[in-house]
LOZAMAR-11371 format. One record per atom (N, C-alpha, C): atom name; x, y, z. Coordinates in pm, whole numbers, plus 50000, padded with zeros to 5 digits. Example, Ala and Ser with C-alpha at 12.3 -4.5 7.8 and 13.67 -1.06 7.14 Angstrom:
<sites>
{site 'N', {51319, 49431, 50780}};
{site 'CA', {51230, 49550, 50780}};
{site 'C', {51320, 49670, 50780}};
{site 'N', {51285, 49775, 50708}};
{site 'CA', {51367, 49894, 50714}};
{site 'C', {51290, 50003, 50787}};
</sites>
This chain:
<sites>
{site 'N', {50085, 49882, 50000}};
{site 'CA', {50000, 50000, 50000}};
{site 'C', {50089, 50123, 50000}};
{site 'N', {50128, 50163, 49885}};
{site 'CA', {50236, 50260, 49874}};
{site 'C', {50188, 50403, 49865}};
{site 'N', {50283, 50491, 49870}};
{site 'CA', {50259, 50633, 49858}};
{site 'C', {50370, 50691, 49772}};
{site 'N', {50352, 50813, 49728}};
{site 'CA', {50455, 50880, 49652}};
{site 'C', {50568, 50924, 49744}};
{site 'N', {50679, 50967, 49687}};
{site 'CA', {50792, 51012, 49767}};
{site 'C', {50748, 51124, 49861}};
{site 'N', {50769, 51112, 49990}};
{site 'CA', {50722, 51212, 50085}};
{site 'C', {50787, 51347, 50066}};
{site 'N', {50708, 51452, 50091}};
{site 'CA', {50760, 51588, 50078}};
{site 'C', {50833, 51630, 50205}};
{site 'N', {50824, 51548, 50310}};
{site 'CA', {50893, 51579, 50435}};
{site 'C', {50927, 51447, 50503}};
{site 'N', {51016, 51454, 50599}};
{site 'CA', {51053, 51333, 50673}};
{site 'C', {50942, 51298, 50772}};
{site 'N', {50916, 51170, 50788}};
{site 'CA', {50815, 51127, 50884}};
{site 'C', {50874, 51127, 51024}};
{site 'N', {50791, 51163, 51121}};
{site 'CA', {50835, 51166, 51260}};
{site 'C', {50831, 51025, 51319}};
{site 'N', {50896, 51010, 51434}};
{site 'CA', {50896, 50881, 51502}};
{site 'C', {50753, 50836, 51535}};
{site 'N', {50671, 50932, 51579}};
{site 'CA', {50533, 50896, 51616}};
{site 'C', {50453, 50852, 51493}};
{site 'N', {50483, 50911, 51378}};
{site 'CA', {50413, 50869, 51256}};
{site 'C', {50452, 50727, 51218}};
{site 'N', {50581, 50696, 51226}};
{site 'CA', {50626, 50561, 51196}};
{site 'C', {50569, 50460, 51296}};
{site 'N', {50565, 50501, 51424}};
{site 'CA', {50514, 50411, 51527}};
{site 'C', {50366, 50382, 51504}};
{site 'N', {50287, 50486, 51476}};
{site 'CA', {50144, 50464, 51454}};
{site 'C', {50121, 50377, 51332}};
{site 'N', {50200, 50398, 51227}};
{site 'CA', {50185, 50317, 51106}};
{site 'C', {50226, 50173, 51133}};
{site 'N', {50328, 50155, 51214}};
{site 'CA', {50372, 50020, 51249}};
{site 'C', {50263, 49946, 51326}};
{site 'N', {50193, 50016, 51414}};
{site 'CA', {50086, 49954, 51492}};
{site 'C', {49973, 49908, 51399}};
{site 'N', {49938, 49993, 51303}};
{site 'CA', {49832, 49958, 51208}};
{site 'C', {49872, 49833, 51129}};
{site 'N', {49998, 49831, 51083}};
{site 'CA', {50046, 49715, 51007}};
{site 'C', {50047, 49589, 51094}};
{site 'N', {50086, 49603, 51219}};
{site 'CA', {50091, 49487, 51309}};
{site 'C', {49951, 49430, 51330}};
{site 'N', {49854, 49518, 51350}};
{site 'CA', {49715, 49474, 51368}};
{site 'C', {49665, 49406, 51241}};
{site 'N', {49694, 49468, 51125}};
{site 'CA', {49649, 49410, 50999}};
{site 'C', {49710, 49275, 50973}};
{site 'N', {49840, 49262, 50996}};
{site 'CA', {49908, 49135, 50973}};
{site 'C', {49859, 49028, 51070}};
{site 'N', {49843, 49066, 51196}};
{site 'CA', {49793, 48970, 51295}};
{site 'C', {49654, 48922, 51258}};
{site 'N', {49571, 49016, 51213}};
{site 'CA', {49436, 48978, 51171}};
{site 'C', {49437, 48881, 51055}};
{site 'N', {49527, 48904, 50959}};
{site 'CA', {49537, 48815, 50843}};
{site 'C', {49588, 48677, 50882}};
{site 'N', {49691, 48675, 50968}};
{site 'CA', {49751, 48548, 51009}};
{site 'C', {49653, 48465, 51092}};
{site 'N', {49570, 48533, 51171}};
{site 'CA', {49473, 48461, 51255}};
{site 'C', {49342, 48435, 51179}};
{site 'N', {49292, 48540, 51115}};
{site 'CA', {49162, 48530, 51049}};
{site 'C', {49160, 48438, 50929}};
{site 'N', {49267, 48440, 50850}};
{site 'CA', {49270, 48356, 50731}};
{site 'C', {49256, 48208, 50763}};
{site 'N', {49340, 48154, 50851}};
{site 'CA', {49327, 48012, 50888}};
{site 'C', {49192, 47979, 50951}};
{site 'N', {49135, 48075, 51024}};
{site 'CA', {49003, 48049, 51083}};
{site 'C', {48900, 48027, 50972}};
{site 'N', {48902, 48112, 50870}};
{site 'CA', {48809, 48097, 50758}};
{site 'C', {48831, 47964, 50686}};
{site 'N', {48957, 47929, 50666}};
{site 'CA', {48989, 47801, 50601}};
{site 'C', {48939, 47685, 50687}};
{site 'N', {48965, 47691, 50817}};
{site 'CA', {48922, 47585, 50907}};
{site 'C', {48771, 47569, 50909}};
{site 'N', {48699, 47681, 50908}};
{site 'CA', {48552, 47674, 50906}};
{site 'C', {48504, 47607, 50779}};
{site 'N', {48568, 47640, 50667}};
{site 'CA', {48528, 47580, 50539}};
{site 'C', {48550, 47429, 50542}};
{site 'N', {48659, 47386, 50603}};
{site 'CA', {48687, 47241, 50614}};
{site 'C', {48585, 47174, 50704}};
{site 'N', {48558, 47234, 50819}};
{site 'CA', {48463, 47176, 50915}};
{site 'C', {48323, 47168, 50856}};
{site 'N', {48287, 47270, 50779}};
{site 'CA', {48153, 47275, 50719}};
{site 'C', {48142, 47191, 50592}};
{site 'N', {48250, 47124, 50555}};
{site 'CA', {48244, 47032, 50443}};
{site 'C', {48241, 47095, 50306}};
{site 'N', {48298, 47210, 50292}};
{site 'CA', {48302, 47275, 50160}};
{site 'C', {48397, 47201, 50066}};
{site 'N', {48381, 47226, 49938}};
{site 'CA', {48464, 47160, 49837}};
{site 'C', {48609, 47205, 49847}};
{site 'N', {48696, 47126, 49785}};
{site 'CA', {48839, 47158, 49787}};
{site 'C', {48865, 47293, 49722}};
{site 'N', {48786, 47328, 49620}};
{site 'CA', {48807, 47454, 49549}};
{site 'C', {48776, 47574, 49638}};
{site 'N', {48672, 47563, 49718}};
{site 'CA', {48640, 47672, 49810}};
{site 'C', {48748, 47684, 49917}};
{site 'N', {48794, 47571, 49970}};
{site 'CA', {48902, 47574, 50068}};
{site 'C', {49028, 47633, 50006}};
{site 'N', {49060, 47592, 49883}};
{site 'CA', {49177, 47645, 49815}};
{site 'C', {49164, 47795, 49788}};
{site 'N', {49043, 47838, 49754}};
{site 'CA', {49021, 47981, 49728}};
{site 'C', {49045, 48065, 49853}};
{site 'N', {49007, 48011, 49968}};
{site 'CA', {49030, 48081, 50094}};
{site 'C', {49179, 48083, 50128}};
{site 'N', {49249, 47976, 50092}};
{site 'CA', {49394, 47974, 50113}};
{site 'C', {49462, 48079, 50026}};
{site 'N', {49417, 48091, 49901}};
{site 'CA', {49472, 48193, 49810}};
{site 'C', {49445, 48332, 49867}};
{site 'N', {49324, 48354, 49912}};
{site 'CA', {49286, 48481, 49973}};
{site 'C', {49376, 48512, 50093}};
{site 'N', {49397, 48413, 50178}};
{site 'CA', {49479, 48433, 50298}};
{site 'C', {49623, 48469, 50263}};
{site 'N', {49680, 48397, 50168}};
{site 'CA', {49819, 48423, 50127}};
{site 'C', {49833, 48564, 50071}};
{site 'N', {49739, 48605, 49986}};
{site 'CA', {49750, 48741, 49928}};
{site 'C', {49727, 48849, 50033}};
{site 'N', {49642, 48821, 50131}};
{site 'CA', {49617, 48917, 50237}};
{site 'C', {49741, 48935, 50324}};
{site 'N', {49803, 48825, 50361}};
{site 'CA', {49926, 48833, 50440}};
{site 'C', {50036, 48901, 50361}};
{site 'N', {50047, 48866, 50233}};
{site 'CA', {50150, 48926, 50148}};
{site 'C', {50134, 49076, 50138}};
{site 'N', {50010, 49123, 50131}};
{site 'CA', {49986, 49267, 50121}};
{site 'C', {50042, 49340, 50243}};
{site 'N', {50013, 49289, 50362}};
{site 'CA', {50060, 49356, 50484}};
{site 'C', {50211, 49345, 50501}};
{site 'N', {50267, 49231, 50464}};
{site 'CA', {50413, 49214, 50475}};
{site 'C', {50485, 49309, 50380}};
{site 'N', {50442, 49311, 50255}};
{site 'CA', {50507, 49396, 50155}};
{site 'C', {50488, 49544, 50186}};
{site 'N', {50371, 49579, 50236}};
{site 'CA', {50347, 49718, 50274}};
{site 'C', {50438, 49758, 50390}};
{site 'N', {50454, 49667, 50487}};
{site 'CA', {50541, 49696, 50600}};
{site 'C', {50685, 49712, 50558}};
{site 'N', {50731, 49629, 50465}};
{site 'CA', {50869, 49639, 50417}};
{site 'C', {50895, 49775, 50355}};
{site 'N', {50801, 49822, 50275}};
{site 'CA', {50821, 49949, 50207}};
{site 'C', {50801, 50069, 50299}};
{site 'N', {50696, 50067, 50377}};
{site 'CA', {50661, 50185, 50457}};
{site 'C', {50736, 50198, 50588}};
{site 'N', {50790, 50088, 50638}};
{site 'CA', {50850, 50092, 50771}};
{site 'C', {51000, 50064, 50772}};
{site 'N', {51051, 49995, 50673}};
{site 'CA', {51193, 49961, 50669}};
{site 'C', {51273, 50077, 50610}};
{site 'N', {51375, 50121, 50681}};
{site 'CA', {51458, 50233, 50636}};
{site 'C', {51579, 50180, 50558}};
{site 'N', {51552, 50130, 50438}};
{site 'CA', {51658, 50074, 50353}};
{site 'C', {51661, 50150, 50222}};
{site 'N', {51740, 50256, 50217}};
{site 'CA', {51742, 50342, 50099}};
{site 'C', {51785, 50267, 49974}};
{site 'N', {51873, 50169, 49990}};
{site 'CA', {51923, 50097, 49873}};
{site 'C', {51822, 49996, 49820}};
{site 'N', {51716, 49970, 49897}};
{site 'CA', {51615, 49874, 49853}};
{site 'C', {51476, 49935, 49840}};
{site 'N', {51466, 50066, 49849}};
{site 'CA', {51335, 50129, 49853}};
{site 'C', {51256, 50103, 49726}};
{site 'N', {51321, 50106, 49609}};
{site 'CA', {51249, 50083, 49484}};
{site 'C', {51195, 49940, 49479}};
{site 'N', {51279, 49845, 49519}};
{site 'CA', {51238, 49705, 49520}};
{site 'C', {51121, 49682, 49616}};
{site 'N', {51129, 49738, 49738}};
{site 'CA', {51020, 49724, 49834}};
{site 'C', {50893, 49790, 49783}};
{site 'N', {50907, 49904, 49716}};
{site 'CA', {50791, 49974, 49662}};
{site 'C', {50723, 49891, 49553}};
{site 'N', {50802, 49828, 49469}};
{site 'CA', {50746, 49743, 49365}};
{site 'C', {50673, 49623, 49425}};
{site 'N', {50731, 49564, 49530}};
{site 'CA', {50665, 49453, 49597}};
{site 'C', {50533, 49499, 49659}};
{site 'N', {50535, 49615, 49720}};
{site 'CA', {50417, 49670, 49785}};
{site 'C', {50303, 49689, 49685}};
{site 'N', {50335, 49756, 49575}};
{site 'CA', {50233, 49784, 49475}};
{site 'C', {50184, 49657, 49406}};
{site 'N', {50275, 49563, 49382}};
{site 'CA', {50237, 49438, 49318}};
{site 'C', {50144, 49356, 49408}};
{site 'N', {50171, 49357, 49537}};
{site 'CA', {50089, 49279, 49631}};
{site 'C', {49946, 49327, 49634}};
{site 'N', {49923, 49455, 49606}};
{site 'CA', {49786, 49507, 49607}};
{site 'C', {49705, 49442, 49497}};
{site 'N', {49763, 49429, 49377}};
{site 'CA', {49692, 49363, 49268}};
{site 'C', {49654, 49220, 49306}};
{site 'N', {49749, 49148, 49363}};
{site 'CA', {49724, 49009, 49399}};
{site 'C', {49619, 48999, 49509}};
{site 'N', {49621, 49094, 49600}};
{site 'CA', {49522, 49091, 49709}};
{site 'C', {49381, 49118, 49657}};
{site 'N', {49367, 49208, 49561}};
{site 'CA', {49234, 49235, 49504}};
{site 'C', {49180, 49110, 49437}};
{site 'N', {49264, 49047, 49353}};
{site 'CA', {49221, 48923, 49288}};
{site 'C', {49197, 48814, 49390}};
{site 'N', {49280, 48809, 49494}};
{site 'CA', {49264, 48710, 49598}};
{site 'C', {49135, 48724, 49675}};
{site 'N', {49091, 48849, 49697}};
{site 'CA', {48966, 48873, 49768}};
{site 'C', {48846, 48827, 49686}};
{site 'N', {48853, 48847, 49557}};
{site 'CA', {48743, 48801, 49470}};
{site 'C', {48734, 48649, 49463}};
{site 'N', {48848, 48581, 49480}};
{site 'CA', {48854, 48438, 49454}};
{site 'C', {48755, 48354, 49536}};
{site 'N', {48738, 48375, 49667}};
{site 'CA', {48638, 48295, 49740}};
{site 'C', {48496, 48317, 49689}};
{site 'N', {48463, 48440, 49651}};
{site 'CA', {48329, 48467, 49600}};
{site 'C', {48308, 48398, 49466}};
{site 'N', {48412, 48395, 49384}};
{site 'CA', {48405, 48325, 49255}};
{site 'C', {48387, 48176, 49278}};
{site 'N', {48461, 48121, 49374}};
{site 'CA', {48448, 47978, 49405}};
{site 'C', {48309, 47944, 49455}};
{site 'N', {48252, 48030, 49537}};
{site 'CA', {48119, 48006, 49591}};
{site 'C', {48012, 48020, 49483}};
{site 'N', {48034, 48112, 49388}};
{site 'CA', {47937, 48130, 49280}};
{site 'C', {47944, 48014, 49182}};
{site 'N', {48064, 47957, 49165}};
{site 'CA', {48089, 47837, 49082}};
{site 'C', {48041, 47849, 48937}};
{site 'N', {48026, 47973, 48887}};
{site 'CA', {47983, 47988, 48747}};
{site 'C', {48042, 48113, 48684}};
{site 'N', {48159, 48153, 48734}};
{site 'CA', {48218, 48279, 48687}};
{site 'C', {48364, 48258, 48650}};
{site 'N', {48392, 48154, 48572}};
{site 'CA', {48529, 48125, 48533}};
{site 'C', {48592, 48240, 48456}};
{site 'N', {48516, 48301, 48367}};
{site 'CA', {48569, 48412, 48287}};
{site 'C', {48607, 48530, 48375}};
{site 'N', {48528, 48556, 48479}};
{site 'CA', {48559, 48666, 48569}};
{site 'C', {48684, 48634, 48650}};
{site 'N', {48698, 48508, 48690}};
{site 'CA', {48817, 48465, 48762}};
{site 'C', {48942, 48489, 48677}};
{site 'N', {48936, 48448, 48552}};
{site 'CA', {49049, 48466, 48462}};
{site 'C', {49078, 48615, 48439}};
{site 'N', {48973, 48693, 48424}};
{site 'CA', {48990, 48838, 48401}};
{site 'C', {49058, 48904, 48520}};
{site 'N', {49017, 48867, 48640}};
{site 'CA', {49075, 48928, 48759}};
{site 'C', {49223, 48891, 48774}};
{site 'N', {49254, 48764, 48757}};
{site 'CA', {49392, 48722, 48779}};
{site 'C', {49484, 48764, 48665}};
{site 'N', {49434, 48769, 48544}};
{site 'CA', {49515, 48820, 48434}};
{site 'C', {49542, 48970, 48452}};
{site 'N', {49442, 49043, 48501}};
{site 'CA', {49460, 49186, 48529}};
{site 'C', {49563, 49205, 48640}};
{site 'N', {49554, 49120, 48743}};
{site 'CA', {49649, 49130, 48854}};
{site 'C', {49791, 49102, 48806}};
{site 'N', {49808, 48998, 48725}};
{site 'CA', {49941, 48964, 48675}};
{site 'C', {49994, 49071, 48581}};
{site 'N', {49904, 49132, 48503}};
{site 'CA', {49945, 49241, 48416}};
{site 'C', {49990, 49361, 48498}};
{site 'N', {49920, 49387, 48606}};
{site 'CA', {49959, 49496, 48695}};
{site 'C', {50094, 49471, 48758}};
{site 'N', {50116, 49347, 48803}};
{site 'CA', {50246, 49311, 48862}};
{site 'C', {50357, 49329, 48759}};
{site 'N', {50333, 49284, 48635}};
{site 'CA', {50433, 49298, 48530}};
{site 'C', {50465, 49444, 48503}};
{site 'N', {50362, 49529, 48505}};
{site 'CA', {50381, 49673, 48483}};
{site 'C', {50468, 49733, 48592}};
{site 'N', {50435, 49699, 48717}};
{site 'CA', {50508, 49756, 48830}};
{site 'C', {50652, 49705, 48834}};
{site 'N', {50669, 49575, 48816}};
{site 'CA', {50803, 49517, 48829}};
{site 'C', {50894, 49554, 48712}};
{site 'N', {50837, 49596, 48601}};
{site 'CA', {50920, 49630, 48484}};
{site 'C', {50959, 49776, 48480}};
{site 'N', {50910, 49854, 48575}};
{site 'CA', {50942, 49997, 48577}};
{site 'C', {51023, 50030, 48701}};
{site 'N', {51142, 50084, 48688}};
{site 'CA', {51225, 50115, 48804}};
{site 'C', {51175, 50235, 48884}};
{site 'N', {51091, 50316, 48822}};
{site 'CA', {51041, 50433, 48892}};
{site 'C', {50894, 50413, 48927}};
{site 'N', {50847, 50495, 49020}};
{site 'CA', {50710, 50483, 49068}};
{site 'C', {50611, 50515, 48957}};
{site 'N', {50509, 50432, 48943}};
{site 'CA', {50405, 50453, 48843}};
{site 'C', {50267, 50451, 48910}};
{site 'N', {50258, 50515, 49026}};
{site 'CA', {50135, 50510, 49103}};
{site 'C', {50019, 50575, 49029}};
{site 'N', {50047, 50679, 48949}};
{site 'CA', {49941, 50745, 48876}};
{site 'C', {49877, 50651, 48775}};
{site 'N', {49953, 50553, 48727}};
{site 'CA', {49898, 50453, 48636}};
{site 'C', {49841, 50336, 48712}};
{site 'N', {49899, 50306, 48826}};
{site 'CA', {49858, 50189, 48903}};
{site 'C', {49722, 50209, 48969}};
{site 'N', {49697, 50327, 49023}};
{site 'CA', {49574, 50350, 49098}};
{site 'C', {49449, 50326, 49014}};
{site 'N', {49440, 50375, 48888}};
{site 'CA', {49320, 50345, 48809}};
{site 'C', {49295, 50195, 48793}};
{site 'N', {49403, 50117, 48777}};
{site 'CA', {49385, 49973, 48764}};
{site 'C', {49343, 49911, 48897}};
{site 'N', {49398, 49962, 49008}};
{site 'CA', {49354, 49914, 49139}};
{site 'C', {49204, 49934, 49154}};
{site 'N', {49160, 50057, 49129}};
{site 'CA', {49020, 50091, 49148}};
{site 'C', {48931, 50017, 49048}};
{site 'N', {48981, 50005, 48924}};
{site 'CA', {48904, 49933, 48823}};
{site 'C', {48882, 49788, 48860}};
{site 'N', {48988, 49723, 48908}};
{site 'CA', {48975, 49584, 48951}};
{site 'C', {48883, 49574, 49073}};
{site 'N', {48897, 49669, 49164}};
{site 'CA', {48818, 49663, 49286}};
{site 'C', {48669, 49676, 49261}};
{site 'N', {48631, 49761, 49166}};
{site 'CA', {48489, 49784, 49138}};
{site 'C', {48437, 49701, 49022}};
{site 'N', {48522, 49616, 48965}};
{site 'CA', {48481, 49534, 48851}};
{site 'C', {48364, 49443, 48885}};
{site 'N', {48361, 49397, 49010}};
{site 'CA', {48252, 49309, 49051}};
{site 'C', {48117, 49377, 49042}};
{site 'N', {48113, 49506, 49076}};
{site 'CA', {47987, 49580, 49072}};
{site 'C', {47940, 49602, 48929}};
{site 'N', {48035, 49612, 48835}};
{site 'CA', {48002, 49642, 48696}};
{site 'C', {47982, 49516, 48612}};
{site 'N', {48074, 49420, 48628}};
{site 'CA', {48073, 49301, 48543}};
{site 'C', {48044, 49171, 48617}};
{site 'N', {48032, 49177, 48747}};
{site 'CA', {48019, 49054, 48825}};
{site 'C', {47877, 49019, 48862}};
{site 'N', {47784, 49033, 48768}};
{site 'CA', {47644, 49001, 48796}};
{site 'C', {47625, 48864, 48858}};
{site 'N', {47672, 48757, 48793}};
{site 'CA', {47656, 48623, 48851}};
{site 'C', {47728, 48608, 48985}};
{site 'N', {47834, 48686, 49001}};
{site 'CA', {47911, 48678, 49125}};
{site 'C', {47832, 48731, 49243}};
{site 'N', {47755, 48837, 49219}};
{site 'CA', {47683, 48904, 49327}};
{site 'C', {47538, 48861, 49339}};
{site 'N', {47490, 48788, 49238}};
{site 'CA', {47348, 48753, 49235}};
{site 'C', {47304, 48673, 49357}};
{site 'N', {47393, 48586, 49406}};
{site 'CA', {47352, 48499, 49516}};
{site 'C', {47395, 48542, 49653}};
{site 'N', {47465, 48655, 49665}};
{site 'CA', {47513, 48696, 49797}};
{site 'C', {47402, 48762, 49878}};
{site 'N', {47417, 48759, 50007}};
{site 'CA', {47318, 48819, 50096}};
{site 'C', {47329, 48971, 50095}};
{site 'N', {47226, 49037, 50145}};
{site 'CA', {47227, 49183, 50153}};
{site 'C', {47337, 49230, 50249}};
{site 'N', {47363, 49151, 50353}};
{site 'CA', {47469, 49186, 50448}};
{site 'C', {47604, 49181, 50379}};
{site 'N', {47628, 49076, 50301}};
{site 'CA', {47754, 49063, 50228}};
{site 'C', {47773, 49178, 50132}};
{site 'N', {47667, 49210, 50057}};
{site 'CA', {47674, 49319, 49961}};
{site 'C', {47705, 49451, 50030}};
{site 'N', {47643, 49473, 50146}};
{site 'CA', {47668, 49596, 50222}};
{site 'C', {47813, 49603, 50268}};
{site 'N', {47864, 49492, 50318}};
{site 'CA', {48003, 49488, 50364}};
{site 'C', {48101, 49513, 50249}};
{site 'N', {48072, 49459, 50132}};
{site 'CA', {48159, 49479, 50016}};
{site 'C', {48155, 49623, 49967}};
{site 'N', {48038, 49683, 49969}};
{site 'CA', {48026, 49823, 49929}};
{site 'C', {48102, 49912, 50026}};
{site 'N', {48088, 49884, 50155}};
{site 'CA', {48161, 49961, 50256}};
{site 'C', {48311, 49948, 50232}};
{site 'N', {48358, 49827, 50205}};
{site 'CA', {48500, 49805, 50178}};
{site 'C', {48545, 49885, 50056}};
{site 'N', {48466, 49879, 49950}};
{site 'CA', {48502, 49951, 49828}};
{site 'C', {48507, 50101, 49848}};
{site 'N', {48411, 50154, 49920}};
{site 'CA', {48407, 50298, 49945}};
{site 'C', {48525, 50342, 50033}};
{site 'N', {48559, 50261, 50130}};
{site 'CA', {48672, 50295, 50218}};
{site 'C', {48804, 50292, 50141}};
{site 'N', {48825, 50188, 50061}};
{site 'CA', {48946, 50181, 49980}};
{site 'C', {48955, 50302, 49887}};
{site 'N', {48846, 50331, 49820}};
{site 'CA', {48846, 50438, 49719}};
{site 'C', {48867, 50576, 49780}};
{site 'N', {48799, 50604, 49890}};
{site 'CA', {48812, 50736, 49954}};
{site 'C', {48946, 50749, 50025}};
{site 'N', {48998, 50639, 50078}};
{site 'CA', {49125, 50645, 50148}};
{site 'C', {49242, 50676, 50059}};
{site 'N', {49229, 50646, 49928}};
{site 'CA', {49337, 50672, 49834}};
{site 'C', {49380, 50819, 49837}};
{site 'N', {49285, 50907, 49866}};
{site 'CA', {49315, 51051, 49869}};
{site 'C', {49432, 51080, 49962}};
{site 'N', {49439, 51009, 50073}};
{site 'CA', {49543, 51037, 50173}};
{site 'C', {49682, 50995, 50127}};
{site 'N', {49690, 50912, 50023}};
{site 'CA', {49823, 50874, 49973}};
{site 'C', {49893, 50991, 49907}};
{site 'N', {49817, 51096, 49872}};
{site 'CA', {49876, 51211, 49805}};
{site 'C', {49895, 51331, 49897}};
{site 'N', {49840, 51324, 50018}};
{site 'CA', {49846, 51439, 50110}};
{site 'C', {49971, 51430, 50197}};
{site 'N', {50086, 51441, 50133}};
{site 'CA', {50213, 51417, 50203}};
{site 'C', {50242, 51517, 50314}};
{site 'N', {50188, 51637, 50304}};
{site 'CA', {50216, 51738, 50407}};
{site 'C', {50125, 51725, 50527}};
{site 'N', {50028, 51637, 50518}};
{site 'CA', {49939, 51611, 50631}};
{site 'C', {50005, 51511, 50724}};
{site 'N', {50022, 51550, 50850}};
{site 'CA', {50082, 51458, 50946}};
{site 'C', {49996, 51333, 50960}};
{site 'N', {50062, 51219, 50969}};
{site 'CA', {49998, 51089, 50984}};
{site 'C', {49916, 51049, 50861}};
{site 'N', {49942, 51112, 50748}};
{site 'CA', {49863, 51078, 50628}};
{site 'C', {49879, 50930, 50591}};
{site 'N', {49998, 50876, 50609}};
{site 'CA', {50020, 50736, 50575}};
{site 'C', {49946, 50644, 50671}};
{site 'N', {49948, 50678, 50798}};
{site 'CA', {49875, 50600, 50898}};
{site 'C', {49725, 50604, 50870}};
{site 'N', {49676, 50722, 50834}};
{site 'CA', {49533, 50737, 50805}};
{site 'C', {49494, 50649, 50686}};
{site 'N', {49577, 50652, 50581}};
{site 'CA', {49550, 50569, 50464}};
{site 'C', {49547, 50421, 50502}};
{site 'N', {49641, 50378, 50581}};
{site 'CA', {49646, 50237, 50619}};
{site 'C', {49534, 50200, 50716}};
{site 'N', {49484, 50296, 50791}};
{site 'CA', {49366, 50270, 50873}};
{site 'C', {49244, 50244, 50785}};
{site 'N', {49231, 50323, 50678}};
{site 'CA', {49124, 50299, 50581}};
{site 'C', {49136, 50157, 50526}};
{site 'N', {49259, 50119, 50490}};
{site 'CA', {49283, 49985, 50435}};
{site 'C', {49248, 49878, 50538}};
{site 'N', {49286, 49900, 50663}};
{site 'CA', {49260, 49802, 50768}};
{site 'C', {49110, 49780, 50787}};
{site 'N', {49034, 49888, 50796}};
{site 'CA', {48890, 49875, 50817}};
{site 'C', {48823, 49815, 50694}};
{site 'N', {48867, 49859, 50575}};
{site 'CA', {48810, 49805, 50451}};
{site 'C', {48840, 49656, 50437}};
{site 'N', {48962, 49618, 50470}};
{site 'CA', {49001, 49477, 50463}};
{site 'C', {48920, 49394, 50561}};
{site 'N', {48897, 49448, 50680}};
{site 'CA', {48815, 49378, 50779}};
{site 'C', {48673, 49359, 50729}};
{site 'N', {48618, 49462, 50666}};
{site 'CA', {48482, 49455, 50612}};
{site 'C', {48473, 49348, 50503}};
{site 'N', {48574, 49344, 50414}};
{site 'CA', {48575, 49244, 50307}};
{site 'C', {48591, 49103, 50366}};
{site 'N', {48674, 49089, 50468}};
{site 'CA', {48692, 48959, 50533}};
{site 'C', {48560, 48911, 50594}};
{site 'N', {48489, 49001, 50659}};
{site 'CA', {48360, 48964, 50717}};
{site 'C', {48263, 48918, 50609}};
{site 'N', {48269, 48984, 50493}};
{site 'CA', {48182, 48944, 50381}};
{site 'C', {48216, 48803, 50336}};
{site 'N', {48344, 48772, 50329}};
{site 'CA', {48387, 48637, 50290}};
{site 'C', {48334, 48534, 50388}};
{site 'N', {48351, 48560, 50517}};
{site 'CA', {48308, 48464, 50619}};
{site 'C', {48156, 48445, 50617}};
{site 'N', {48083, 48555, 50597}};
{site 'CA', {47938, 48546, 50591}};
{site 'C', {47893, 48453, 50477}};
{site 'N', {47956, 48468, 50362}};
{site 'CA', {47918, 48384, 50248}};
{site 'C', {47961, 48240, 50265}};
{site 'N', {48075, 48217, 50325}};
{site 'CA', {48118, 48080, 50352}};
{site 'C', {48021, 48013, 50450}};
{site 'N', {47974, 48090, 50549}};
{site 'CA', {47879, 48036, 50646}};
{site 'C', {47745, 48006, 50580}};
{site 'N', {47701, 48094, 50491}};
{site 'CA', {47573, 48074, 50423}};
{site 'C', {47574, 47953, 50331}};
{site 'N', {47691, 47920, 50279}};
{site 'CA', {47700, 47811, 50180}};
{site 'C', {47716, 47674, 50242}};
{site 'N', {47721, 47665, 50376}};
{site 'CA', {47744, 47535, 50440}};
{site 'C', {47623, 47443, 50424}};
</sites>
């Protein structure tokens, strides 16, 4: 979850607050992901649904780890590499979040392929450019994130109203929080952005669990 080159140095308190947000997010992913997988196994879901939750969990953990490496590690000689990892992980996490819903819908193979091909294309774009391309990356992030609302009719047709509400809340939080990635002169802007991500990620996770529970 990257930002552009800061216009000022971050204070110790800003780094500390951001580290706390990342720690909470990572802990939630490490604990919550296996819980969702375990519930799917106990409830007798198919191997594909269990595998989809594992994919989701891996991408969720990867997002927080890569974000922490870039935003918290003071390694000037590796900043470009960490930034590329950070931005690439976002694409994978978006596709990873869609994957359990696709598995549960069991009739959206084309959407699955579209999401993962878009994610891999985004990763290729980021990893092939030595300089920051956030202005190009953000439209693809947002496009992938809202693709379900525009093209995912079969994906959303069977979800509950609670799930749909949670997903909309997640999408709105992600989209509005992006603004803070550009407000470099605002103190704690990075922490604020990652708080948006944390709450949005939690909302999306709850949506996943709700649908897994409904499908048992």
